[in-house]
N, C-alpha and C positions, 0 to 999 in steps of 0.2 A: 448294449449295457449302458445306463445313465452313468456320465461323469461326475464324481463327486464335486460338490460346489467349491471346496476348498481349491481344487485347479481348475476348475470351468471358470469361474467369475472373473479373476483377472485376465486370463487369456482371451476370453471373450470380449470384455470390455476394451483392453489396450488395443486388439486386433483392430478395431474399428478405427483407431486412430492412425492406423497405418494404411487403412485402404483409401482409396481415391474416388469415393463417392460424390454424389452432386453437391454435398455439403463442404467438401474440400475445394476451397477457391484455387484450383490448380493454375488459373492465370496469373497468380501471383508468384513472384520469384521467391524460392526459399533461399535465405541469404547465408543460412549455416546451421549446424545442428548445435553448436555451443549455445548455452541459454544463460539466463540469469534470475535471481530470486533472492528476496531478503525478508527476514522476520526478527522479532525480538522475542526472546525466550520468557520462560514462566515457570515457576515454581522451584522444586528443588533439583539437585544436581541429578543430571541423565547422563548415559554415554550417548554420542552424537556421531555417526559414523558415516563415511563413504562407502561406496561399493567396493573400495580397497582397504576397508576396515580402518581407516584413519580415526582415530578417538579423539572426540572433543566431549567438552563438559557444559552443560547448560545450566546457568547460575542466576538467580534473582534473588533482590532483598527488598526489605521495606524499609522507609524512612525512619531513622530514629528520631529526628525532627521534623516538624511540618514543614512545608515549602511556602511559607509566607514570605521569605527573602531568598529567591532563588540566586541572588548575585553575592550571597556570602562565600567567603573565600573557600570553605570546605562546603560543597553541596550535598547536604545529608539527605538525598532524596531517595526514594526507592528506585530501583533499576532492574533490567534484565538484560543480559547479553550471553552469547556464546564466547568462550574462551578456547584459546588454542595456543599450543606452544609454537612460535613460529609464524602465527598467522599474521595476515595483513590487516589488522583491525584498523578502523578508521580514526575513532577517538576513543581515549581511554577514559570514560567518565561514567557514573552511575546514571541509570535512565531512570527518569521520574515520573513515578507512579504510585499514589495512596491506594490505589485500587488493587494492585497485586499483592495480598496480604500474606503469602507464604513463600518461604524461600530462605536461603542462607545468606549472611551478610557478605556484603561485598566491598572490598577495598580497593581504590584506585586513585590515580593522580586527579586533580582538579582542572578541568578546562579553564576554570575562571583563572587559576594561577597562570596558565599560560597565556591567556589573553592578556592579563594584567601586565605580564612580562612584555608583551608585545606592544602594548601600547607605551609602556615606558621607552623601549626601542625606537617606536615612531616619534616620540617626543623629543628625545636626545637627537635623533636624525633632524627633526625641525629647526632645533637649536642651531645645529651646525649649518644648516642651509640657510636659515633665515637671520641668525643671529640672537643672542639673548634678548634683544628689544622686544621680540614678538611675545614676551611673557611680562614686559615690565611696563612702567607707566609711559605713556606716549608724551615725550618732551613738548610736542607741538601743542596738543590740545589738552594736556595737564590732567588727562582721565586715564583710567585704566583701559586696557583694549576689552572690547565687547566679544561676547562669544561669535556674533556674525563676522567681526573682524578676523578674528581667529580662524574661523572656517574659511573665509576667503584666503588668508594666508596659505591655510593648508591645499586649498585648491588649486592654489598657484604653483605648487611644486611641479617639477618637471619629473613625470611619473616614472619613465625610464630611468632618470637619474637616481631617484629615490628606491626603485628596485635593485640597482646596482650597487648603492649604498649598503644594502642588507644581504649580503652573498647567500645567507641561510633563509631568507625570507619564506616562510611556511605559509602556504596558501590556506591549509586547513586551519591553522591558527588565526589566519587573518579573518575568515569567516567567523570564527567563534568570538574574536575581538569585536567585530561588527555587530553582532548579536548582543553582546555585553554592553558595547556603548550605547546602542538603541535603549537598551533596558534601563541603562543608567541615566539616560537622557544627556549624553555627553555628545551633543552633536559636532563639536569640532573634532573629535577623534574620529567619529563615524564618517564624516564627510571626508577626511582626509584618507582613511582606509578605502572607502567607496572609490575614490579616484585611483587610488593605487589598484585595485581590484580589476577596474575596467581594462587595465592593460595586460593582465594575467589570466583572465577568463576566457574560453573560447568555448562555442557550441560543437566544435570538431576536434577539441583538443582532448587531453587524458581526463579519466572520469572525474577527478575533482576539479578539473577546470569546466567541464561542462556543468556540473553541479553548481558550481560558483557562478556561472553565467545566470541561471535560473534563481538562485538564491539571492544575487544582486538586485533581479528584476522585482523579487518579493520585497526586498527592503525599499526600493524605490516607491513601489505601489502602496507601501504600508505609510511612508513619508507623504506621498501625495494623494492618500485617502482615496486610491484609485483600484484596491485589490479586487472589488467586485466586477470590475471591467477587465476580465482575464487578457483579452486580446490586446487592449490597449496597454496592459501593463508590459505585456510581452513585446509590445512593439510589432506586431506580425499580422498578416491578414488571416482572417478566419478561413479554414479550408472548404472547399465545396464538400456536399455529402459523400461523394464517391471517394475524394481524396482523403477525407477523415476514416471511411471503411477501410482504405488500403492501410493507413497509418496503424489502425487499430488490429488488423490482421498482420502486420508486421511483427507487433508486440505479440501477438497470440503465438505466432510461430517460433520466435526466438528465445522466447522466456516461458517456462513452465507453470507460472502461476495460475492462469485459467484452467489449464490442462490437470493441474493439481486438483483445483475445485470440482472439475466435471469428471475427472475419474473416480475420485474417492465418492463424490455424491452419487454417482450412478451405481457402483458397486453396492453401496448402502442400500440404496432403494431397490436394487434388484435382488438383495437378499431378503430385506423385510417383505417384499412384496411376492415372494415365490409361490404362494398358494391362492394369490388373490385374483379374482377374474374381473373385476372393476377398479381401475386405478385413477386416481385423480391428482395431478400433479399441480400444485401452485407453485408458481416461480416468481418470485418477487423481482426479479431482474431477468427478463427473458430475453432481452439483448436480441441476437439473430436466430435464437433457438437452436444452434448447433449442438447443446448439450443434449437435447432430448433425441436428436437423430441418432446418436451413439446409443442411447438406452432402448428405443424402438427397434434398432438392428438387433440388439441382444436379447430384447424379449420376445422377437419373433421366432427365436430358436428354442423356445421353452418347451419342453416335453408336454404333449397334450394340447400345443396350440396357444398362440398368444392371448393375452388379456385384452380387454377393451381398454384404450387409454385416453382419458381426457386432460389437456393441457389447459390452464387459465396462466394466461400471460399477463404480467404487470410491466408497464413500459417505464423507461426513462428517458429523458429529453435528448440526452447525448446518441443514444442507440437509435431513437427515432429519426434525428437529423440524419445521422450516418447511413441508414438505409434507406433514406429518402421517401419515407412514407409511414403509414400507421402500421399497427399490428397484423391487420389484414395480409400484409405481405408475408410474415412469419407465420401466419395461420396457413396459408396456401402453401408454402413450402413444406411445412411439417405434414401437412395431408397428403401432399403428393408422394413424399418420402414415405410415409406410413403406408399408403396403398402399394407402394412397390414392394412392400415387404407383407403385403396381406395382413396388415394389424388394423383392427377396427380403430378408429380414431376421431376425436372431436377436439375443435380448438375453441375456447372462450377468451376473449380480450377484454383486459380490464385498463383503458387506455388512461392512466393516472399514475400519479406518484403514490408511493407507499405510504405517504403520509396522509393520503386522502381515502385509503381503503378502509371501507366497512364491511360489515359482515354481507349484507345484502349482494355486493358487488362480486363474491366470489361464486355464487350459485351453487353451493354445495348440494347435491343430490344424495337419497337415502341409498344406502347400500354401497357406497364408495369407500374403497380404501384410500385414505389422503396422506400424500407426502407434501412437504412444503419446503421449499429451497431459498435459502439466503446466501446467494454468492456475492460476497465483496458489497453488500448494499446496506445493511443495517447502520453501518457506521455514518451514514448517509442522513438516517432518522434523527432529528433533534431530540435530546434528551431532557432531564427536569433541569439541566443547567442554561437551557436555552430556551424552553417554552413550558408554560404549565401544562399544556397538552401532552408533553413528555411521549411522543409518538414512538419513541424507541421501546419502551416498555409496554406501551398500549397495544401495538402490534403483536407482541409476544402473548399478551393475555388473550387477545382476538384469536390467534392461532390456536393456543390451549384449548380455547372454547370449541373448536372443531373437533377435538380427539383424533389429532393425526396419528397415523402409526409410525411416522418418523419426520424428523424436521432436520435437515442438514444446513451447516453454517460453515462459510468459508470467509475469513477475514484476515486482514493484514495485521501481523503481531507488532503492534506499535501502540504507543500512548500518546495520542494529541487531542484527546477530547477536552479534559477539564483542566489541563495545565497550565500554569501562567505562561506568558510568553516566551521568556528565555529557555525556560525548560522545554517547551513546545519546538522551539528554535533547534536546541541541540538534539533533540531526538530526530527532528526533520533531517538534520545533517547527517547524522548517522545512519538512519534508514535509507535515504535515497543515495548516499555514497555506496553503499553496496549494491543498490539496484542499479547505479550507473557502471560500476565495476561488471556486474553480470552482463550488462548489455555489451559493454566494451569487448569481451570474450568472443560475444556472436557476429558482431558487426565491425567492419572497417570504419576507423573515426572520422573519414571524410565522405562517408556514405550519405548521401542527401536523404535518402529514404528514411534512414535511422534517425537523422537529425531532425526530420520532420514528425517522425513518430513521437520522438522524445519530448519535442517541443508543444505538440499538440495534444497528447496523451498522458504525460508525465508532468512536464514544467508547469502545467495550469493548477495540478494539485499542489505543487510546492508553494507556487505564488498564493494560492488560496489559505494555506496552513500560515504562512508568513505573515500576509498582509491584511488579512481579514478577522473580525472580531463578530461576537454575536450571532444572530442569523444568517449573516452572509458567509460565515466560515461553515462549510459544509463538509470537509474532511476532518471527520472526529473518530480517529480510531480508538481503540481499546483493546488492552491485553486479554488472552483468553479467560485469566483467571476473572476478570469482570464481567465477561460474557456470560461466563459460568453462573456468576452470582445473580445475573439478570434473568437467565433462564430458570434457575432454581427457584426465585422470587416468583415467577409466573406460573410455576406448579411442575416444571418438567424435571425429569429426571435423565441423567446422562446415558446415551446409548453407546457402549464401548465399541470402539472399531474393531472389526474382525482381522485375522492375519490375512484374509483374502483381500481387503482394501489395501493392506501394507503392500502385499505381494504386487497388485494392480499399479499401484504409485511407484514402486520401484521398478518396475518393468516399463512405465511410461519416462522416467527420468533417465534411462539409460540412451535416450536420444541426445542428451543434453551434457554439458561440460560436468566433469567429476567433483568440481567444487560447489555443485548443489547437493545439499544433504538432507537426509529424511531420518526422523526420530519419532519413536511412539512414545507418549507419556501420559499417564492418567486417563488412557481411553481415546485420545486425539493424537494427531499426526500434526508433526511441525516440518514445514520445508525451510530450508535455511540456504545462505551463501555464505560460503567459508566461515566466518566466525559470527554471523548475525542470523538470528531467526526472522523469517520474513513474512509467512502466512502459516495460519493453521486451519485445521479441518475438524469438524467435530460433529456429533449427531445426539438428537434428543428425542424423548417421547413423553 
């Protein structure tokens, strides 16, 4: 008797993640089953619960005022955040998004108030250490002290003494104050705070200390205009391809973000393609091709025999470097795997970035049922704020012209695309504090592999968002509300995710720490860490 899809799909897909097939790099050590994840919410209030039925609310609001002046005492910008009684939220501030146009008003304390208070404390401490003459007329030169002189005075502080004089020195507030000072052009305060932070941050410390270390590098890179040179900014050596692959694998194993995208996308495609005999999957970030091994194995068990599958893989430079070669490596790997399951298979490589893709590169054939996959890649496409080409929307229109049966989208739930610097800076602090907390659960703080994974796979994104502007800033996340608007403008309608998708993801998350949360809202899935939404999955047609 044929098993109903309701129960068959999640178990079939998830079971593949448990098997030690040729695509599970068994020579890597699994560090822990706990993992981490983070997202920013969107929309109206919803219940957001763990598997122990702990209830959360997802709130978001739109700005009452424009955000031309993010340094105002009350930040009247739109935001989205999870809230929980007793939660360990990183910052209490509105997220900044004029793109998220639905939701309820949010009231919270202003982080700018905190940063201003901290700057006053720092100024008071400076006076106590240097004396009042640091801010008055220099009797020898008969002139006011300059900003450079002030900065030099701040830099001459004994950092240990400075921290000792502020018993309740709050690293989180100090990081916020740094961003505020940079936005305001207050270089003396910024210089002093950065010298203090150097003694407080650590790549092997608590989550906020690790985040602080990379934020500090991002600030330095912005001041030195070196943000585009990531490894120069991070003061570390670029890893070999095999090292980078191992670091990426560590994050894949200890954090559920990629499995969240793979699991949900595969269940959706399997459902939609249930009766199709010729399937063409176009993956805009093929990486190592791991996702399609799971799907091939699931489709091999289809009653009546498997369909023929054709995969078009579009490359990205980081994956190319990590695997030490071109897409032919991925094609050979997938072909051999499909052969082992007796699934007719063909691989076509499009060795170029998504920005370069044109219709002819996809080689669509008559009679194919098309599925398109966008896993954490569309936010790298420049939009209208960066280029008149607007590849972000151009790609969506191109995909719509293919008449796909389904398009799957996985993205970070964060707003860093068009936000001004200080708003983007605050969003980066909030998002990545949750990410580092989630990684902290899974790995010892002094684990060198974890440190390398964060440095080469996470820190580079933080530096890019803080240090770079214009075309050089490639990390440009948007909230699901904005993605929804873009897809609808391109002619798509949303394909609500079924209960089978939710079941499969919940089953997968049982491997991880119970601070990872899952909630369904408006036909999409939100993955969160404690009180912060981290990623979303949605489908379109």
